[in-house]
C-alpha positions as CSV (number, residue, x, y, z in Angstrom):
1,X,103.6,111.2,72.4
2,X,100.4,109.3,71.7
3,X,98.7,112.6,70.8
4,X,101.5,113.5,68.3
5,X,101.2,110.1,66.6
6,X,97.4,110.5,66.4
7,X,97.8,114.0,64.7
8,X,100.3,112.6,62.2
9,X,97.9,109.8,61.2
10,X,95.0,112.2,60.9
11,X,97.0,114.6,58.7
12,X,98.1,111.7,56.4
13,X,94.5,110.5,56.2
14,X,93.4,114.0,55.2
15,X,96.1,114.2,52.6
16,X,95.0,110.9,51.2
17,X,91.4,112.2,50.9
18,X,92.6,115.3,49.2
19,X,94.7,113.4,46.6
20,X,91.9,110.9,45.9
21,X,89.3,113.7,45.6
22,X,91.6,115.6,43.3
23,X,92.0,112.7,40.9
24,X,88.3,111.8,41.0
25,X,87.3,115.4,40.1
26,X,90.1,115.9,37.5
27,X,87.9,115.4,34.4
28,X,88.9,118.7,32.7
29,X,89.1,120.6,35.9
30,X,92.8,120.6,36.6
31,X,93.2,124.0,38.1
32,X,96.9,124.4,37.7
33,X,96.7,123.3,34.1
34,X,93.8,125.6,33.3
35,X,95.9,128.6,34.1
36,X,97.8,128.2,30.8
37,X,96.7,126.9,27.4
38,X,98.6,124.3,25.5
39,X,99.4,124.6,21.8
40,X,100.5,122.1,19.1
41,X,101.5,123.9,16.0
42,X,103.7,124.2,12.9
43,X,106.5,126.8,12.9
44,X,107.9,127.9,9.5
45,X,111.5,129.3,9.6
46,X,113.1,131.4,6.9
47,X,114.5,129.2,4.1
48,X,111.5,126.8,4.0
49,X,111.0,125.8,0.3
50,X,108.0,127.1,-1.7
51,X,106.4,125.4,-4.7
52,X,108.0,127.7,-7.3
53,X,111.5,126.8,-6.2
54,X,112.0,129.9,-4.1
55,X,112.2,129.9,-0.3
56,X,110.5,131.7,2.5
57,X,112.0,135.0,3.5
58,X,109.5,136.5,5.8
59,X,110.8,140.1,5.6
60,X,109.9,140.0,1.9
61,X,106.4,138.7,2.3
62,X,103.1,140.4,3.2
63,X,100.4,137.8,2.8
64,X,99.9,134.4,4.5
65,X,96.9,132.1,3.9
66,X,96.1,128.9,5.7
67,X,93.5,126.4,4.6
68,X,92.2,123.7,7.1
69,X,89.1,121.9,8.3
70,X,87.1,122.1,11.5
71,X,87.3,119.0,13.7
72,X,84.2,117.2,15.0
73,X,84.0,119.0,18.4
74,X,80.6,120.4,19.3
75,X,81.1,120.6,23.1
76,X,83.9,121.9,25.4
77,X,84.4,122.9,29.0
78,X,87.0,125.5,28.0
79,X,88.1,127.4,24.9
80,X,89.6,125.6,21.9
81,X,91.1,127.4,18.9
82,X,92.6,126.7,15.5
83,X,94.7,129.8,15.3
84,X,96.7,131.5,12.6
85,X,99.5,133.8,14.0
86,X,102.1,136.0,12.3
87,X,104.5,138.7,13.6
88,X,104.8,141.8,11.5
89,X,108.0,143.8,10.9
90,X,106.8,146.2,13.5
91,X,106.7,143.5,16.2
92,X,103.0,143.1,16.3
93,X,101.6,139.6,16.5
94,X,98.4,139.3,14.6
95,X,96.2,136.3,15.5
96,X,93.0,135.2,13.7
97,X,91.2,132.0,14.7
98,X,88.2,129.9,14.6
99,X,87.2,128.7,18.0
100,X,84.6,127.1,20.2
101,X,83.6,128.3,23.7
102,X,81.8,126.5,26.5
103,X,78.0,126.2,26.0
104,X,78.5,126.6,22.3
105,X,77.8,123.9,19.6
106,X,79.5,125.7,16.7
107,X,82.7,127.4,15.9
108,X,83.1,131.2,15.6
109,X,85.7,133.6,14.2
110,X,88.1,135.7,16.3
111,X,90.4,138.6,15.4
112,X,93.0,140.2,17.7
113,X,96.6,141.3,18.0
114,X,99.3,141.5,20.5
115,X,101.4,144.7,20.8
116,X,104.4,145.8,22.9
117,X,106.4,142.6,22.5
118,X,109.6,144.5,21.4
119,X,109.3,146.7,24.6
120,X,109.3,143.7,27.0
121,X,105.5,143.7,27.6
122,X,102.4,142.3,26.1
123,X,99.1,144.1,25.4
124,X,96.3,141.9,24.0
125,X,93.9,143.9,21.9
126,X,90.7,142.2,20.8
127,X,89.4,143.5,17.4
128,X,86.3,141.3,16.9
129,X,85.4,138.2,18.9
130,X,82.9,135.4,18.6
131,X,81.6,136.7,15.3
132,X,80.8,135.5,11.8
133,X,81.5,133.4,9.8
134,X,80.4,130.5,11.9
135,X,81.5,126.9,11.3
136,X,80.4,123.4,12.0
137,X,82.4,120.2,12.1
138,X,84.2,119.3,8.8
139,X,83.6,122.8,7.3
140,X,86.6,124.1,5.4
141,X,88.2,127.4,6.5
142,X,90.5,129.9,4.8
143,X,92.2,132.5,6.9
144,X,94.4,135.2,5.3
145,X,96.5,137.9,7.0
146,X,97.8,140.6,4.7
147,X,99.1,144.1,4.2
148,X,96.9,146.6,2.3
149,X,97.1,150.2,1.1
150,X,94.5,152.7,2.1
151,X,92.7,153.6,-1.2
152,X,94.3,156.7,-2.9
153,X,97.0,156.8,-0.2
154,X,100.4,155.5,0.7
155,X,99.3,154.5,4.1
156,X,99.4,150.8,4.8
157,X,97.6,148.7,7.4
158,X,97.2,145.0,8.3
159,X,93.9,143.2,7.7
160,X,92.5,139.7,7.7
161,X,89.8,137.7,6.0
162,X,88.1,134.6,7.2
163,X,86.1,132.5,4.7
164,X,83.8,129.5,5.3
165,X,84.7,127.6,2.1
166,X,81.8,125.2,2.7
167,X,79.1,128.0,2.7
168,X,80.9,130.8,0.8
169,X,80.5,133.3,3.7
170,X,83.4,135.7,4.0
171,X,84.3,138.5,6.4
172,X,87.1,141.1,6.0
173,X,88.4,142.9,9.1
174,X,90.8,145.8,9.6
175,X,93.4,144.8,12.3
176,X,96.1,147.4,12.9
177,X,98.6,149.9,11.5
178,X,102.1,149.5,13.0
179,X,104.3,151.2,10.4
180,X,105.3,148.0,8.7
181,X,104.4,146.4,5.4
182,X,106.0,142.9,5.6
183,X,106.4,140.2,8.1
184,X,109.4,139.8,10.5
185,X,112.3,137.5,9.7
186,X,112.6,134.5,11.9
187,X,110.7,131.3,12.8
188,X,106.9,131.9,12.8
189,X,104.4,129.6,14.4
190,X,101.9,130.1,11.6
191,X,99.2,127.6,12.6
192,X,98.4,125.9,15.9
193,X,95.8,123.9,17.7
194,X,95.4,125.7,21.0
195,X,93.3,124.6,23.9
196,X,92.5,125.7,27.5
197,X,91.1,122.3,28.4
198,X,92.8,119.0,29.2
199,X,89.5,117.0,29.3
200,X,90.1,114.0,27.2
201,X,86.4,113.4,26.7
202,X,86.1,116.6,24.7
203,X,88.5,115.2,22.0
204,X,87.5,111.6,21.9
205,X,85.3,111.9,18.8
206,X,87.1,114.9,17.1
207,X,88.2,112.9,14.1
208,X,90.8,115.2,12.4
209,X,91.5,118.8,12.0
210,X,93.2,118.7,8.6
211,X,95.7,121.3,7.4
212,X,95.5,121.4,3.6
213,X,98.1,124.1,2.8
214,X,100.0,127.2,3.9
215,X,100.5,129.8,1.3
216,X,103.0,132.6,1.4
217,X,102.2,135.4,-1.1
218,X,100.1,132.8,-2.9
219,X,102.9,130.1,-3.1
220,X,102.5,126.9,-1.2
221,X,105.0,126.0,1.5
222,X,106.3,122.4,0.7
223,X,108.1,121.6,3.9
224,X,110.8,122.9,6.2
225,X,108.5,123.4,9.1
226,X,108.9,121.8,12.5
227,X,106.3,120.8,15.1
228,X,106.2,123.1,18.1
229,X,104.5,122.0,21.3
230,X,105.9,124.8,23.4
231,X,108.8,122.6,24.7
232,X,111.2,122.9,21.7
233,X,114.2,124.4,23.5
234,X,116.8,124.0,20.7
235,X,114.9,126.4,18.4
236,X,114.1,130.1,18.6
237,X,110.6,130.9,17.4
238,X,109.6,134.6,17.4
239,X,106.7,133.6,19.7
240,X,104.9,130.6,21.0
241,X,101.2,129.7,21.1
242,X,100.2,128.1,24.4
243,X,103.2,126.9,26.3
244,X,101.5,124.4,28.6
245,X,102.2,120.7,28.4
246,X,100.4,119.1,25.4
247,X,98.3,116.1,26.6
248,X,99.4,112.7,25.3
249,X,96.1,112.0,23.5
250,X,96.6,114.8,20.9
251,X,99.1,114.3,18.1
252,X,100.0,115.8,14.8
253,X,100.6,113.5,11.8
254,X,101.7,113.8,8.2
255,X,99.2,111.9,6.0
256,X,99.8,110.0,2.8
257,X,98.2,112.7,0.7
258,X,100.8,115.2,2.1
259,X,98.3,117.0,4.3
260,X,98.8,117.4,8.0
261,X,96.2,116.5,10.7
262,X,95.7,117.0,14.4
263,X,94.0,113.9,15.7
264,X,93.0,112.1,18.9
265,X,94.7,108.9,19.8
266,X,94.1,107.1,23.0
267,X,97.5,106.5,24.7
268,X,98.5,102.9,25.0
269,X,100.9,103.8,27.8
270,X,101.9,106.7,30.0
271,X,98.3,107.5,30.8
272,X,97.0,105.0,33.3
273,X,93.4,105.1,34.4
274,X,92.4,107.1,37.5
275,X,91.9,104.0,39.6
276,X,95.5,102.9,39.0
277,X,96.8,106.4,39.9
278,X,94.6,106.6,43.0
279,X,95.8,103.1,44.2
280,X,99.4,104.1,43.6
281,X,99.1,107.3,45.7
282,X,97.2,105.6,48.5
283,X,99.9,102.9,48.6
284,X,102.6,105.6,48.8
285,X,100.7,107.4,51.6
286,X,100.2,104.2,53.6
287,X,103.9,103.3,53.3
288,X,104.8,106.9,54.4
289,X,102.4,106.7,57.4
290,X,103.9,103.3,58.4
291,X,107.5,104.6,58.2
292,X,106.6,107.8,60.1
293,X,104.8,105.8,62.8
294,X,107.7,103.4,63.2
295,X,110.3,106.2,63.4
296,X,108.2,108.1,65.9
297,X,107.8,104.9,68.0
298,X,111.6,104.2,67.9
299,X,112.3,107.8,68.9
300,X,109.8,107.6,71.8
301,X,111.1,104.2,72.9
302,X,114.7,105.4,73.0
303,X,113.7,108.6,74.8
304,X,111.9,106.7,77.5
305,X,114.7,104.2,77.8
306,X,117.3,106.9,78.2
307,X,115.2,108.7,80.8
308,X,114.9,105.5,82.8
309,X,118.6,104.9,82.7
310,X,119.4,108.4,83.8
311,X,117.0,108.1,86.7
312,X,118.6,104.8,87.8
313,X,122.1,106.3,87.4
314,X,121.2,109.3,89.4
315,X,119.8,107.3,92.3
316,X,122.9,105.1,92.6
317,X,125.5,107.7,92.0
318,X,124.3,110.7,94.1
319,X,122.6,109.1,97.1
320,X,125.2,108.6,100.0
321,X,125.3,105.3,101.9
322,X,126.0,105.9,105.5
323,X,127.6,103.0,107.5
324,X,127.7,103.4,111.2
325,X,130.1,101.4,113.3
326,X,129.3,101.0,117.0
327,X,131.9,99.3,119.2
328,X,131.3,98.5,122.9
329,X,134.2,98.6,125.3
330,X,134.5,96.1,128.1
331,X,132.6,96.8,131.3
332,X,129.5,98.5,132.2
333,X,128.7,101.3,134.6
334,X,127.6,99.8,137.8
335,X,123.9,99.5,137.9
336,X,123.4,100.4,134.3
337,X,123.2,98.6,130.9
338,X,124.6,101.6,129.0
339,X,128.2,101.0,127.9
340,X,130.8,103.2,129.5
341,X,132.3,104.1,126.3
342,X,130.8,104.2,122.8
343,X,133.0,104.6,119.8
344,X,130.9,105.7,116.9
345,X,132.3,106.1,113.4
346,X,130.6,107.0,110.2
347,X,131.8,106.3,106.7
348,X,130.2,107.9,103.7
349,X,130.6,105.7,100.6
350,X,129.9,106.6,97.0
351,X,129.6,104.1,94.3
């Protein structure tokens, strides 16, 4: 029993070490979180008002343009994107982004699409990655995704342009042909801040990534959108960007000038320092170890007590007590001390 208790204590001690080590080395290295990105974006459904008095009807539109600024992030331990996405009438999701990779100090452009959604699968197709135009913090960006005719032909295809409005550099890229010429009706997550890192230090000095406007066929969307963090279960967007839990230090706010911004804000609650978390878990493990030891001790004590009682009971209930009675009759054999007659009786008693 002593060996069993010792093994329990050793295992609990090892578990404590693992938990503490996990929290101490959790600065942006949360392995289970790193498997999935998180996204905080704006989803625009059909019916959202436009500046000319009309409303969004995605199946009638073929051009979307997003204007925003790059945040003050020049270091990351995993990929971060500001990504524009749209689903075409053919079911293809076109994604064009500016992003920053580990070991990079500037932001690059990325073009890709996702096919096969309507058939129950996903095929990610990179078109051009980590390319020009390049961006630095506070540069202004214009990303357009649009449908275009092949010159002197009725054939249509999807293309995109990315412009660094601060330097004037612009790149146009052919994306895909999928037999569609307009977008798909529904709720489109047009713009999102997407990240594969949860390291708070990466975002501490980011300032703001400001969204200036979203234009649909050249007309500004006034409102009607909703914030999508991947956990909006009462809506039905056509797709989602990210899907992992958004960290509490990133928020999206509507500013007084009617622009929208992604910003860092240190949580006042709900995000205790690592020392508090470590202390809490160590306390829980110590209490668990104490309870386990006490239960094991009580079980061992009762087992030993029961075994002792059973041994005592067995000794007194099964061992016969033999009582012998010897009676001597009067008289002795002449010349002898041996009684003439002995009456011997035996009684076996059980208690």
